[in-house]
C-alpha positions, 0 to 999 in steps of 0.5 A: 925552776924559775931560772929554767922558765926564764931561760926558755923564754929567752931562747924562744925570743931569740929563736923568733917563737916568743908568744904573741900577746893576747891583749890588743888595742884597736885605735881609730882616729874616727869616732866609730862603733862596734857596729861599724867594725862588724860592717867592715867584716862583712863578706869575710869567710869563716867567721860569725859575728855577734854584738852585745849592745848593752856591753858595747862588745863585738864577738867574732867567732872563727873556725875551731872555737877560736874568737876575738872580742872587741870591747869599746872603752873610753879614750882615756888609758889613765896614764900620762904616756899612754894618753900622750900616745892617743893624742899624738895619733889623734885617736877618737875611738878605742877598743880593748881586743882579746884574741885567741893566740893559737890561731894568730895568723887568722886573727891577723887576717881579721885585723887587716879586714877591719883596718881595710874597712874601718881604718885605724890600727891595732897595737899590743896592749903593752907598755910601748904599744907593740907589736903594731898591725897596720894596713 
């Protein structure tokens, strides 16, 4: 059974339908807050936002019960390679982002709106920080 599952994943990847990562990082060279990210989303149709101040979390609700959670985290990924990546890109604000992969196209629009309004970029919370969403 394991081999069938692995074979299916290989076929999906070759066909270009590999699953999208649910966990992302939002990196910004400026020291920004979740409130500034929320401001960057101002005027975007089809979303509602809510900040949980005590937790440093911005929740973005989108149609059909999908959401994106953006949580402020320390600019220290506790890994030599990862921290070198942060230093190389001069990152001063770091956020853990969880998206609903069923509505990935709309999630990308939200990412692009944040980048356009607040700068920075999104990357997969993976070993090699891919995929990357930039302006």
